[in-house]
C-alpha positions as CSV (number, residue, x, y, z in Angstrom):
1,M,7.9,18.9,-18.6
2,I,4.1,19.9,-18.5
3,A,2.2,20.8,-21.5
4,A,-1.3,22.2,-20.8
5,I,-3.6,22.5,-24.0
6,K,-6.1,25.3,-23.2
7,P,-9.8,25.5,-24.5
8,A,-10.0,26.8,-28.1
9,G,-10.2,30.3,-28.6
10,S,-11.2,32.8,-31.2
11,N,-9.0,35.9,-30.9
12,T,-5.4,35.3,-32.3
13,R,-4.7,39.1,-31.9
14,G,-5.7,39.1,-28.2
15,L,-3.6,36.2,-27.4
16,L,-0.6,37.5,-29.2
17,A,-1.0,40.7,-27.1
18,Y,-0.8,38.7,-23.8
19,L,2.3,36.6,-25.1
20,Y,4.1,39.7,-26.2
21,G,3.1,42.0,-23.4
22,P,4.5,42.6,-19.9
23,G,2.2,39.8,-18.3
24,R,-0.2,40.4,-15.5
25,H,2.6,40.7,-12.9
26,D,5.4,42.1,-15.2
27,E,7.0,38.7,-15.4
28,H,7.3,38.5,-19.2
29,L,10.8,39.3,-20.1
30,D,12.2,39.5,-23.8
31,P,9.3,37.9,-25.6
32,H,10.4,36.4,-29.0
33,L,9.8,33.6,-31.6
34,V,11.9,30.5,-31.1
35,A,10.0,28.4,-33.9
36,G,7.1,28.5,-36.3
37,F,5.6,27.0,-39.4
38,A,7.8,29.3,-41.6
39,M,10.5,31.1,-39.7
40,L,11.8,32.8,-43.0
41,G,9.8,36.2,-43.3
42,M,7.8,35.7,-40.4
43,P,7.1,38.9,-38.6
44,D,8.4,38.9,-34.9
45,P,7.4,41.9,-32.9
46,G,9.9,40.9,-30.2
47,R,12.9,41.3,-32.7
48,D,11.8,43.4,-35.3
49,E,10.6,47.1,-34.3
50,S,8.7,47.3,-37.7
51,A,6.6,44.2,-37.2
52,T,3.3,44.6,-35.3
53,L,1.1,42.1,-33.6
54,T,-1.6,42.7,-36.1
55,Q,0.6,41.6,-38.9
56,L,1.6,38.4,-37.2
57,A,-2.2,37.8,-36.4
58,R,-3.1,38.1,-40.0
59,H,-0.3,35.9,-41.2
60,L,-1.3,33.1,-38.8
61,D,-5.2,33.6,-39.5
62,E,-4.9,33.7,-43.2
63,P,-6.1,30.1,-44.0
64,V,-9.1,30.7,-41.5
65,H,-10.1,33.9,-43.4
66,L,-10.0,31.9,-46.7
67,R,-12.0,29.2,-45.5
68,N,-14.7,31.5,-43.9
69,S,-15.0,33.4,-47.1
70,E,-15.7,30.4,-49.1
71,F,-18.0,28.3,-46.7
72,G,-21.2,29.7,-45.1
73,K,-20.5,28.5,-41.7
74,K,-17.6,30.4,-40.3
75,V,-14.9,29.0,-38.0
76,T,-14.7,30.8,-34.7
77,D,-12.7,28.2,-32.4
78,H,-9.8,28.3,-34.3
79,V,-7.0,29.4,-31.8
80,W,-5.0,26.5,-30.3
81,H,-2.8,27.6,-27.3
82,C,-0.5,25.1,-25.5
83,P,1.9,26.3,-22.8
84,I,5.1,24.0,-22.2
85,R,6.8,24.5,-18.9
86,A,9.9,22.9,-17.6
87,A,10.4,21.8,-14.1
88,P,12.1,24.3,-11.5
89,E,15.1,22.0,-11.2
90,D,15.7,21.5,-15.0
91,R,18.7,23.0,-16.7
92,H,18.4,26.0,-18.9
93,L,17.3,25.3,-22.4
94,S,18.5,27.5,-25.3
95,D,16.3,29.0,-27.8
96,A,17.3,26.3,-30.3
97,E,16.3,23.6,-27.9
98,W,12.9,25.1,-27.0
99,G,12.4,25.4,-30.8
100,E,13.0,21.6,-31.4
101,I,10.7,20.9,-28.4
102,A,7.8,23.0,-30.0
103,Q,8.3,21.4,-33.4
104,R,7.9,17.9,-31.7
105,I,4.8,19.0,-29.7
106,V,2.9,20.4,-32.8
107,E,3.7,17.0,-34.5
108,A,2.5,15.0,-31.8
109,A,-0.7,17.0,-31.3
110,G,-1.4,16.7,-35.0
111,I,-1.1,20.5,-35.6
112,A,1.8,20.0,-38.0
113,P,2.5,16.4,-38.7
114,A,6.0,15.6,-39.9
115,G,6.4,16.1,-43.6
116,D,2.8,17.7,-44.1
117,D,3.2,20.9,-46.3
118,L,-0.5,21.8,-45.8
119,A,-0.6,21.7,-42.1
120,C,-1.7,24.3,-40.0
121,R,0.0,27.6,-39.2
122,W,1.7,28.0,-35.7
123,I,4.6,29.8,-33.8
124,A,6.5,29.3,-30.4
125,V,6.9,32.4,-28.2
126,R,9.4,32.4,-25.4
127,H,9.0,35.2,-22.7
128,A,10.8,33.5,-19.7
129,D,13.6,31.0,-19.1
130,D,11.6,28.0,-18.2
131,H,8.4,27.9,-20.6
132,I,7.3,28.6,-24.1
133,H,3.6,29.2,-25.5
134,I,2.7,27.5,-28.8
135,L,-0.1,29.3,-30.7
136,A,-1.7,27.8,-33.7
137,T,-4.7,28.3,-35.8
138,T,-6.6,25.2,-36.5
139,V,-7.5,25.6,-40.2
140,R,-5.0,23.9,-42.7
141,E,-3.6,25.4,-45.9
142,D,-6.1,23.2,-47.9
143,G,-9.1,24.4,-45.7
144,R,-9.6,21.3,-43.7
145,R,-9.5,21.0,-40.0
146,P,-6.8,19.0,-38.2
147,K,-7.5,15.9,-36.4
148,L,-7.0,16.8,-32.7
149,H,-8.9,14.0,-31.1
150,D,-6.8,12.7,-28.0
151,S,-4.1,15.1,-28.8
152,G,-3.5,15.9,-25.1
153,I,-2.6,12.0,-24.6
154,R,-0.3,12.2,-27.5
155,V,1.3,15.6,-26.3
156,G,1.8,13.9,-22.9
157,D,3.5,11.0,-24.4
158,A,5.8,13.2,-26.3
159,C,6.9,15.2,-23.2
160,R,7.8,12.0,-21.5
161,Q,10.2,11.2,-24.3
162,I,11.4,14.8,-24.5
163,E,12.3,14.5,-20.9
164,K,14.4,11.5,-21.6
165,D,15.9,13.1,-24.6
166,Y,17.0,16.2,-23.1
167,G,17.9,14.9,-19.5
168,L,14.9,16.7,-17.9
169,R,13.1,15.7,-14.8
170,Q,11.0,12.7,-15.6
171,L,7.4,12.7,-14.8
172,K,5.1,9.8,-14.7
173,K,2.8,9.1,-17.7
174,G,-0.9,10.1,-17.0
175,D,-3.7,7.8,-17.0
176,R,-6.7,10.1,-17.6
177,T,-8.0,9.8,-13.9
178,A,-6.3,12.9,-12.4
179,T,-8.5,15.8,-11.5
180,R,-8.0,18.9,-13.9
181,R,-5.6,21.3,-12.8
182,P,-6.8,24.8,-11.7
183,T,-6.4,27.3,-14.4
184,Q,-4.5,30.7,-14.1
185,A,-7.8,32.3,-14.1
186,E,-9.0,30.2,-11.2
187,M,-5.9,30.8,-9.2
188,H,-5.8,34.5,-9.6
189,K,-9.4,34.7,-8.7
190,A,-8.8,32.7,-5.5
191,E,-5.8,34.9,-4.6
192,R,-7.8,38.0,-5.4
193,L,-10.7,37.0,-3.1
194,G,-8.3,35.7,-0.3
195,W,-9.3,31.9,-0.8
196,E,-6.8,29.3,0.2
197,Q,-8.0,27.1,-2.5
198,T,-9.8,27.5,-5.9
199,S,-13.3,26.9,-6.0
200,R,-13.1,23.5,-7.8
201,E,-10.6,22.3,-5.2
202,W,-12.6,23.5,-2.2
203,L,-15.9,21.8,-3.7
204,Q,-13.9,18.4,-4.2
205,D,-12.8,18.4,-0.6
206,R,-16.3,19.1,0.6
207,I,-17.9,16.2,-1.6
208,R,-15.2,13.8,-0.5
209,A,-15.8,14.6,3.0
210,A,-19.7,14.1,2.8
211,I,-19.5,10.8,1.0
212,P,-18.9,8.7,4.2
213,H,-22.0,10.3,5.7
214,A,-24.4,9.1,2.8
215,S,-25.9,6.2,1.6
216,S,-27.4,7.4,-1.6
217,A,-26.7,10.2,-4.0
218,E,-29.9,12.0,-2.8
219,E,-28.6,12.0,0.8
220,L,-25.2,13.3,-0.5
221,L,-26.6,16.3,-2.1
222,A,-29.1,16.9,1.0
223,Y,-25.8,16.8,3.2
224,L,-24.0,19.1,0.9
225,E,-26.8,21.5,0.9
226,A,-26.8,21.4,4.8
227,D,-23.0,22.2,4.8
228,G,-23.4,25.3,2.9
229,I,-22.8,24.0,-0.6
230,L,-24.8,25.4,-3.4
231,V,-26.4,22.3,-5.3
232,R,-28.2,22.4,-8.6
233,P,-29.7,18.8,-9.3
234,K,-30.8,17.8,-12.9
235,R,-34.0,15.9,-12.8
236,G,-35.8,14.0,-15.3
237,P,-39.6,14.4,-16.1
238,S,-40.3,11.6,-13.5
239,G,-38.3,13.5,-10.9
240,D,-35.3,10.9,-11.1
241,L,-31.8,12.3,-10.4
242,L,-30.0,12.6,-13.6
243,G,-27.0,14.8,-12.7
244,Y,-25.8,17.5,-10.3
245,A,-23.8,20.6,-10.2
246,V,-22.3,22.3,-7.1
247,G,-21.1,25.8,-6.5
248,C,-19.1,27.7,-4.1
249,P,-20.7,30.5,-2.2
250,G,-19.3,33.8,-3.7
251,D,-17.7,32.2,-6.8
252,L,-19.5,34.6,-9.4
253,N,-19.0,35.3,-13.0
254,K,-18.5,38.5,-14.4
255,D,-22.2,39.1,-14.8
256,G,-22.6,38.5,-11.1
257,G,-24.2,35.0,-11.7
258,Q,-23.3,32.0,-9.6
259,I,-20.8,29.6,-11.0
260,F,-21.7,25.9,-10.8
261,H,-19.3,22.9,-11.5
262,P,-20.7,19.5,-12.7
263,G,-19.3,16.6,-10.3
264,G,-17.7,14.9,-13.1
265,K,-15.6,18.1,-14.0
266,I,-14.4,18.5,-10.5
267,A,-13.1,15.0,-10.4
268,P,-13.7,11.8,-12.6
269,D,-15.0,9.8,-9.7
270,L,-17.5,12.5,-8.6
271,S,-19.8,12.3,-11.4
272,L,-23.3,11.0,-10.6
273,P,-23.1,7.6,-12.2
274,K,-20.0,6.7,-10.2
275,L,-21.2,8.2,-7.0
276,K,-24.5,6.0,-7.4
277,A,-22.3,2.9,-7.9
278,R,-20.4,3.7,-4.9
279,L,-23.3,4.7,-2.6
280,E,-26.1,2.7,-3.7
281,S,-24.7,-0.8,-4.5
282,S,-24.3,-1.6,-0.8
283,E,-26.5,-4.2,0.9
284,P,-29.4,-3.1,2.8
285,E,-28.7,-0.9,6.0
286,E,-28.6,-2.7,9.4
287,H,-31.6,-1.9,11.6
288,P,-31.1,0.8,14.0
289,T,-31.9,-1.5,17.1
290,A,-29.4,-4.1,15.7
291,R,-26.9,-1.3,15.7
292,R,-27.3,-0.3,19.2
293,N,-27.1,-4.0,20.4
294,R,-23.6,-4.3,19.2
295,T,-20.9,-5.1,21.8
296,T,-18.0,-3.3,19.9
297,T,-17.5,0.1,19.1
298,P,-17.3,1.5,15.3
299,W,-13.6,2.0,15.8
300,H,-13.0,-1.6,16.6
301,Q,-15.3,-2.9,13.9
302,A,-13.3,-0.8,11.3
303,T,-10.2,-2.2,12.8
304,E,-11.7,-5.8,12.0
305,A,-12.7,-4.9,8.7
306,L,-9.4,-3.9,7.7
307,D,-8.0,-7.3,9.1
308,T,-9.2,-9.0,5.9
309,L,-8.2,-6.3,3.5
310,H,-4.9,-8.1,2.8
311,T,-6.6,-11.0,1.3
312,Q,-8.5,-8.6,-0.9
313,I,-6.0,-6.6,-2.5
314,T,-2.7,-8.7,-2.3
315,D,-3.5,-10.8,-5.2
316,T,-1.8,-9.0,-8.3
317,S,-2.7,-11.8,-10.9
318,A,-4.3,-10.7,-14.1
319,D,-7.9,-11.5,-13.1
320,G,-10.4,-8.9,-13.9
321,S,-12.9,-9.9,-11.2
322,R,-10.1,-9.6,-8.7
323,D,-8.9,-6.3,-9.9
324,A,-12.2,-5.0,-9.7
325,R,-12.8,-6.2,-6.2
326,A,-9.3,-4.9,-5.1
327,Q,-10.1,-1.6,-6.6
328,A,-13.5,-1.3,-4.7
329,H,-11.6,-1.9,-1.4
330,I,-9.0,0.8,-1.9
331,T,-11.8,3.2,-2.9
332,A,-13.7,2.3,0.3
333,L,-10.3,2.6,2.3
334,G,-10.2,6.3,1.2
335,E,-13.7,6.9,2.7
336,L,-12.6,5.2,6.0
337,I,-9.5,7.3,6.2
338,E,-11.6,10.3,5.7
339,A,-14.2,9.3,8.2
340,T,-11.4,8.7,10.7
341,A,-9.8,12.1,10.0
342,Q,-13.2,13.9,10.6
343,K,-13.8,12.1,14.0
344,A,-10.4,11.8,15.4
345,P,-9.1,14.1,18.2
346,A,-7.9,17.7,16.9
347,D,-4.2,16.9,17.7
348,L,-4.3,14.0,15.1
349,R,-6.3,15.7,12.5
350,A,-3.1,17.7,11.4
351,Q,-1.7,14.4,9.8
352,L,-5.1,12.6,9.0
353,H,-6.5,15.2,6.8
354,P,-3.5,15.3,4.6
355,A,-3.5,11.6,4.5
356,S,-7.1,11.6,3.4
357,K,-6.4,14.2,0.7
358,A,-3.4,12.4,-0.6
359,F,-5.2,9.1,-0.8
360,A,-7.9,10.5,-2.9
361,R,-5.4,10.1,-6.0
362,A,-5.0,6.5,-5.1
363,Q,-8.6,5.8,-4.8
364,R,-9.3,5.8,-8.5
365,S,-7.6,4.0,-11.5
366,Q,-8.7,2.9,-14.9
367,I,-9.9,-0.4,-13.3
368,R,-13.6,-0.2,-12.8
369,A,-14.4,-0.9,-9.1
370,E,-16.9,-3.7,-8.2
371,D,-18.3,-1.5,-5.4
372,R,-20.5,-4.0,-3.8
373,A,-17.6,-6.0,-2.9
374,A,-16.3,-3.4,-0.3
375,H,-19.8,-3.2,1.6
376,T,-18.1,-4.0,4.9
377,L,-15.4,-1.6,4.7
378,R,-17.8,1.1,3.5
379,T,-20.2,0.4,6.3
380,A,-17.5,0.8,8.7
381,A,-16.5,4.3,7.5
382,R,-20.2,5.3,7.5
383,D,-20.5,4.1,11.1
384,I,-17.5,6.3,12.3
385,A,-18.6,9.3,10.4
386,N,-22.1,9.0,12.0
387,T,-21.0,8.1,15.6
388,A,-21.5,10.4,18.3
389,T,-18.7,9.3,20.6
390,G,-15.1,9.4,19.9
391,P,-12.7,6.4,20.5
392,D,-10.6,5.6,23.4
393,G,-6.8,5.8,23.1
394,S,-6.0,2.2,22.3
395,A,-8.7,1.8,19.7
396,L,-8.0,4.8,17.8
397,A,-4.2,3.8,18.0
398,A,-5.1,0.2,16.6
399,L,-7.3,1.7,13.9
400,V,-4.6,4.1,12.6
401,A,-2.0,1.5,12.7
402,A,-4.3,-0.8,10.6
403,L,-4.7,2.2,8.2
404,V,-0.9,2.4,7.7
405,W,-0.8,-1.1,6.9
406,A,-3.7,-0.9,4.5
407,A,-2.2,2.2,2.6
408,I,1.1,0.0,2.3
409,L,-1.0,-2.7,0.6
410,A,-2.9,-0.4,-1.6
411,G,0.5,1.1,-2.7
412,R,1.9,-2.3,-3.6
413,W,-1.0,-3.3,-5.6
414,H,-1.1,-0.1,-7.5
415,E,2.7,-0.6,-8.1
416,A,2.0,-4.1,-9.4
417,K,-0.4,-2.7,-11.8
418,G,1.8,0.0,-13.2
419,H,-0.1,2.8,-11.6
420,A,2.6,5.3,-11.0
421,H,0.5,8.2,-9.8
422,Q,-1.5,6.2,-7.4
423,T,1.6,4.4,-6.1
424,D,3.1,7.7,-5.2
425,A,-0.1,9.0,-3.4
426,A,-0.3,5.8,-1.5
427,R,3.3,6.5,-0.4
428,Q,2.5,9.9,0.7
429,T,-0.6,8.6,2.6
430,V,1.7,6.1,4.5
431,Q,3.9,8.9,5.4
432,H,1.2,11.2,7.1
433,L,-0.7,8.1,8.6
434,Q,2.5,6.7,10.1
435,S,3.1,10.2,11.9
436,A,-0.6,10.0,13.2
437,A,0.1,6.5,14.4
438,D,2.9,7.6,16.4
439,D,1.0,10.4,18.0
440,A,-2.0,8.3,18.7
441,L,0.1,5.6,20.5
442,A,2.2,7.9,22.4
443,P,0.0,8.2,25.4
444,T,-0.7,4.4,25.5
445,L,3.1,3.8,25.5
446,T,3.6,6.2,28.5
447,A,1.0,4.4,30.5
448,L,2.2,0.9,29.7
449,E,5.7,1.6,30.4
450,S,4.8,2.9,33.8
451,R,3.7,-0.4,35.0
452,H,5.9,-2.9,33.3
453,P,6.0,-6.5,34.7
454,N,8.9,-7.8,36.7
455,E,12.1,-9.2,35.5
456,E,11.0,-12.8,35.6
457,T,7.8,-12.1,33.5
458,R,9.7,-10.2,31.0
459,H,12.2,-13.1,30.7
460,T,9.3,-15.6,30.0
461,L,7.6,-13.2,27.6
462,A,10.9,-12.8,25.8
463,H,11.2,-16.6,25.3
464,D,7.5,-16.4,23.9
465,V,8.7,-13.7,21.4
466,R,11.6,-16.1,20.3
467,T,9.5,-19.0,19.7
468,A,6.3,-17.2,18.1
469,V,8.4,-15.0,15.8
470,P,11.9,-16.3,15.6
471,E,13.0,-14.3,12.6
472,H,12.1,-11.0,14.1
473,A,12.7,-11.6,17.8
474,E,16.0,-9.8,18.1
475,R,14.5,-6.5,16.4
476,I,11.4,-6.7,18.8
477,L,13.4,-7.2,21.9
478,A,15.8,-4.3,20.8
479,D,13.0,-2.0,20.1
480,P,12.4,0.7,22.7
481,G,8.7,-0.2,22.7
482,W,9.5,-3.8,24.2
483,P,8.7,-3.0,27.7
484,A,5.5,-1.6,26.8
485,L,4.8,-4.8,24.6
486,A,5.7,-6.9,27.5
487,T,3.1,-5.1,29.6
488,V,0.5,-5.7,26.9
489,L,1.3,-9.3,26.8
490,A,1.2,-9.9,30.6
491,D,-2.4,-8.0,30.7
492,A,-3.7,-10.3,27.9
493,E,-2.2,-13.3,29.6
494,A,-4.1,-12.2,32.9
495,R,-7.4,-12.1,30.7
496,G,-6.8,-15.9,29.7
497,H,-4.9,-15.3,26.4
498,K,-1.7,-17.2,25.5
499,P,1.0,-14.6,24.6
500,H,2.6,-17.1,22.2
501,Q,-0.5,-17.5,20.0
502,L,-1.2,-13.9,20.1
503,L,2.3,-13.0,18.9
504,K,1.9,-15.6,16.0
505,E,-1.6,-14.2,15.0
506,A,-0.3,-10.6,15.1
507,A,2.6,-11.3,13.0
508,A,0.6,-13.2,10.5
509,Q,-1.8,-10.3,10.1
510,R,0.7,-7.6,9.6
511,E,4.0,-8.6,8.3
512,L,7.0,-7.3,10.5
513,S,9.9,-7.0,7.9
514,T,8.8,-3.4,6.7
515,A,7.9,-2.3,10.1
516,H,10.3,0.4,11.4
517,R,9.2,-0.3,15.1
518,P,8.0,-3.8,15.3
519,A,7.0,-3.9,18.9
520,R,4.8,-0.9,18.3
521,V,3.1,-2.7,15.4
522,L,2.4,-5.8,17.8
523,I,1.3,-3.6,20.7
524,T,-1.6,-2.2,18.7
525,R,-2.6,-5.4,17.2
526,I,-2.5,-7.5,20.4
527,Q,-4.4,-4.8,22.3
528,H,-6.9,-4.9,19.6
529,T,-7.4,-8.8,19.6
530,S,-6.9,-9.3,23.4
531,R,-9.2,-6.5,24.4
532,N,-11.9,-9.1,25.8
533,P,-11.2,-11.9,28.0
534,A,-10.5,-15.3,26.5
535,R,-13.2,-17.9,26.0
536,N,-13.7,-19.9,29.2
537,R,-14.3,-23.4,27.7
538,R,-15.0,-25.0,31.2
539,A,-17.9,-22.4,31.5
540,E,-19.2,-22.9,28.2
541,A,-19.1,-26.6,28.5
542,A,-21.2,-26.3,31.8
543,R,-23.7,-24.2,30.2
544,L,-24.0,-26.6,27.3
545,R,-24.3,-29.6,29.8
546,T,-27.0,-27.7,31.8
547,T,-29.0,-26.8,28.6
548,S,-28.8,-30.4,27.5
549,T,-30.0,-32.0,30.7
550,A,-32.9,-29.6,31.0
551,G,-34.2,-30.8,27.6
552,A,-32.9,-34.3,26.6
553,P,-30.5,-36.8,28.0
554,I,-26.8,-36.3,27.5
555,Q,-25.5,-38.5,24.6
556,Q,-22.9,-40.8,26.1
557,N,-20.1,-39.8,23.4
558,R,-20.2,-36.3,24.7
559,T,-16.8,-35.0,25.5
560,P,-16.6,-35.1,29.3
561,I,-15.8,-31.6,31.0
562,D,-13.1,-32.9,32.7
563,T,-11.1,-33.4,29.3
564,F,-11.0,-29.3,28.9
565,P,-7.7,-27.9,30.3
566,P,-8.0,-25.8,33.6
567,L,-7.8,-22.1,33.2
568,P,-4.2,-20.7,34.2
569,T,-3.6,-20.0,37.8
570,D,-0.8,-18.2,39.5
571,Q,0.9,-21.7,40.2
572,H,0.5,-22.7,36.4
573,R,2.1,-19.3,35.4
574,Q,5.0,-19.8,37.7
575,H,5.4,-23.4,36.5
576,R,5.5,-22.0,32.8
577,R,8.2,-19.4,33.7
578,R,10.3,-22.0,35.4
């Protein structure tokens, strides 16, 4: 059950005309009163042909007119309007039940507290099966104004209890971090103009898409302007940025003026102070030359940044500093998902963009983030957003698989903290990311399965699986992806890696108990960790010895080079397999 308190109005008669009228699309049927502050003698134009809307409006406005005649400053924002809607799957509620629900709502809001004979006047009108409208005038019988501060929270709590008492669909309690729902006027306007989204929804998507590209609030606004968004910054006398508002081209008011929305009104985490905290609390940017000299791609670096995420957000103890760091990493994770969605091949964007949009709800909670703690992850997102080259197949598959695990961890953390809406958002994200991960890995699997190792090698590698991860061995070997995993392990061994060690490290990095297809999880992890040849310790020792002899005599207690084990040869592999 959803109760949506509307902004205060001033025209009681006008709102009654809508409630008792046919509706914008002739959807209002049999409008009538189901409850009110004093039903006895209340004029009901829906049931009494002699009653008029004007009579009902005067009846409700009487305390308002009385106060305005006694005080110099007139009350003009006195119309309180709250539609209450049941879920589509809820049972049919009778007029009596809707009347009881309306009474509980006005009590919770502070419109008409229980036992208060001098409370505000109100009515509840029903003109459809699934919802009612409560209209109240916010001047009490004694001339005072009601205390409506935080009425939305109290009404929401009342709705959650009503759902339990009446056996209705139970929604999760809000935490005041959600975005504002589009108003009916916004939705009708979008429909009239042929837009797929309301202007605020469209602006939110564009701002979130721009965040990974910027390292400061000024850069963000410049990027938005370049993207065709109308930006109106608010600056102080010194030129410092104090706030901002954005507008959707073509979103005009009735006078033809451009409509602008402050960032904080679009979403709680898009206000200027919060954006500055995210974008400007990072460490200094790396020099471009150093960035060009990196030996790994941004895609591999992002996967490596996610490798340490589990240590940041798996601790659910009641520690404020740990919570702040965990929240910061979850926020940065959303930026990485968005950057990946923007740069991924077109066939994967169909799943990655919905994943990014769903995770936006999981990015924020009541816990204040320590944004500096997530510098590495945020830098990885920015590098991907600004890279000019796309990923190869295995790098993308490894990153998306790592994002799946990261979203699972984020959902577990939110669940442990009692963040119901964020937990649901993380679960939805996992579903989208898992579909993307399967699609990203498909070409790699096909290539690997086409060149699987011989039977003897597979038998040896199966022994490695049973030794390294005995509790998951049978599931891995029964997985349809096992032949491809065997190829990956054989390739890694050819580059000097030990399959047994790679399996243990991969299983430690990502638990396999919750993995639907554990072999696929291991493929992406091992391909990522074994992409480079293993360290040649003989060669390193030889270089160290050469350097030492060129400068100073070698110390007598230095470990002789002959103590290092030889590199594996074909004979060694055959001996291991026997």
